[in-house]
C-alpha positions, 0 to 999 in steps of 0.5 A: 352477497356482501358487495365486496365479493369478487371472486369464489374459489370452489375447491372440492367435489367431483368435477362436473358438480363443481362446473354446475355450481359455477355455472349457477353462481355466475348466473345468480350472483354475477360473480367470478367463480374459479375452479382451480387445478390442484396446485394452482395458485391465485394473487389475492388483492 
């Protein structure tokens, strides 16, 4: 993984699969993972 990566956004897929992938990424790479709701926005630095 790139050392500059701060957060991952999962925006496709079924909810159960997104949740499983979120947990795997957090566990394996110690990254913050967001599964945004439709219309949810984020401020990027």
